[in-house]
N, C-alpha and C positions, 0 to 999 in steps of 0.2 A: 504494500500500499504506499503510495507516495506520501511524503511528509505533509504536504499541504492538504491531503485528503483525510488526515487523522480526525479532524473535527469539522463540524458544519455550524456556522461558517468557518472558513479557514482562518480568518483573522478574528481575534478575540472580540466578542460583543462589547460595546461601549460601557455597559453597566458592570462588566467584570474587569475592565481595564482600570484598576485602581491600585493604590498603595498596598503592597503585600507584606503584612507584618510577619508572616511565617518566614518569608525569604529574608527579611531584615534581621529577625532575631536569630535564626538558625543558619543563615547563609549557606555554607558548603554542605551541611547536612541536608538542608531543604533541597539544595541543588541535586544531590544524588537521588533523593526520593522523588524528585520531579523531572528526572532525566535532563536537567539543565546544568551540564557539567562546566559551563563557564563560571559557575559559582565557586569552583575550586580555586579561582584566582583570589578568593577571600583568605586563603591560607598563606599568601605571599605577603611578608612584611612590607609596609609602605604602600601596597596596593589595596590591602584589605579594607581600610576605612572607606576608601572611595567605592570599592566594589560592593560593600554592604549597602551603601546608599543607593547605588545603581540597582541592586537586587530589589530593594524596596520599591523603587520607581518602575522597573521593567519586569520584575519577577512574574507577575500575573500573565503578562504577554508571552513571556518565554515558556512558562509552564503550560499554557494553553496550546502552544504550537508543538511542544516536545512530548506530550503525553496524550493518550486517548482518553476523552471524557464522554460519558454517555449523554450528558446534557449540561446546561448551565448550572443547574442545581447541584449536580454531582461535583462540578468544579468548585462551586462556592462552598459546599459543605466540606470538601477535602481541605481547601485552603484555610477555612476557619479552624479546622482541627490543628493544622500546622501552626497557626497564629496562637492558639491557646497553649499548645505544647511549648512554643518558644517563650511565651510570656511567663509560664510557670518556671521554666528553666532559668530565665533571667532573674526572676524574683528570688528563687532559691539561691542563685549565685550571689545576689546582693546581700541576702540574709547571712550567708556563710561568710562573705567578706566582712560584713559589719561585726559578726561574732568574733572573727579573728582579730579585727582591729581593737575590739574591747578586751579580748582575752589576753593579748600580748602584754599590755601594760599591767594588767592584774597579775599575770604570771611573774613579771619582774618584781612587782611590789611584794610578792610572797616569798621572795628569795632572802636568804640570810644576809647576803651582801647589801641589799637594800636597807634592811632594818638596822644593821650595824652602822652603815653610813649615816642614816638619818638620825640615829640616836647620838652619834658623835657631833653632828651638826647642831642639833638642838641644845646640846650640853655645853657648847663652846661659847665662852663669854664674848669673844671678839665678834662672832657671828650674831650673837644676841644684840650686841651694841649696834651692829650695822643694820640688821633686819628687824629687830624688836623681838618681843615675846610672841608666843603662840605661833611659832614657825610651823607652817604646814606645806605640804607638797600639792601640786596640781595633778589632775588625773592622768594627763598625757605625759609620759616620760619616754625618753629615747634610750637607745643602746641595745644591749643584748645580754642574756644570761645563758651560759652553756654549761650544763652539768653532765659529766660522762660517767660511765660505769666505774666503780671503784672509789667513788667519792671525790674525784678530781673535777675541776671545772674552772671557769673564768667568768668575770662579769665586767662589762663596761657600761656605766650608767650616766645619763645626763638628766638630772632631776630639776625641773622648775620649782622654786620655792618662793614663799611670800611670808611676811610677818607684818607686825603693826607699823613698822617704819619703812619697809621697802621690799623689793623683790630681787631675786637672783637665780643663779643656776648652780647646782651641785654637780661636780664631776667626780665620779668614783670609779677606780679600777681595782679589782680584787681578784685573788686567785683562791681556789678551793683545793685543799689537800687533806686526805683522810676524813672528809666530811666536815672540815672546819674552814671557815672563810678567813682570809687575811687581807685586809684592805691595804693596798700598796700606795694608792694615791687618793687623796681626798682634798678637793679644792672648791671653795665657794666664790663664785664671781658675782659681786653685788652690782646691780644695775646703777650706773652713774658713778661708781667708785673708780679711782685711778688704778688700784692694784687689787688682785684677787687675794683672798684669805686662804693660806695654805695650812691645812690641818695635819695632813699626813703626806710625806713624800719619801718613802723608805728607799726608793731606788735613785734618789738624788737627781731627778729629772729637771731639766731647765724649764722653768715656767715663766713665760714672758710677763714682765712688769711686776713680778712677785717681789715684795719687800724682803721676805725671809723664806728660804727653802728649808723645810724641816725634814 
């Protein structure tokens, strides 16, 4: 059967030639399911974003030409299923990404390195003088915590903090041996201050603008 004879009429009816959400959401997967293999271009970095938009614009037209459809309702029903499936997958993806974004800071805050660092910061008179009392951290913290088998590990933390007088950032580097954390570097950079406050510097690292390296 000639390709143009797959469906009647050969060109997609005007009422079906609309934005295709299934092609937009699922791009190359939708393309395989609808015999529209040009959608595989969505797998190529740099081309994919453009191709996804093109699929949304022209997907219905290509799908009509490339597959056999019993009638317009068959086409409409099938493309609606693709759109619903794509929407569900995207929503689940966003939920998973949001959960990961929330989980990562919480995981770092549950580490011993985090608690040791923050306890030392809150107890330091120089930090209290600069930031004030009631020093607290913000939810979003940067860095990483890596704990391996055998109790070894490392942590690099960047913790935004604030007190009654000001705000700053805590930088903490620690290593874990035998299940115990050892903070090797602990520095508080106070917003607006000329020099950072060095609480711990066991490896004698050079800290720019630091008045005293401990």
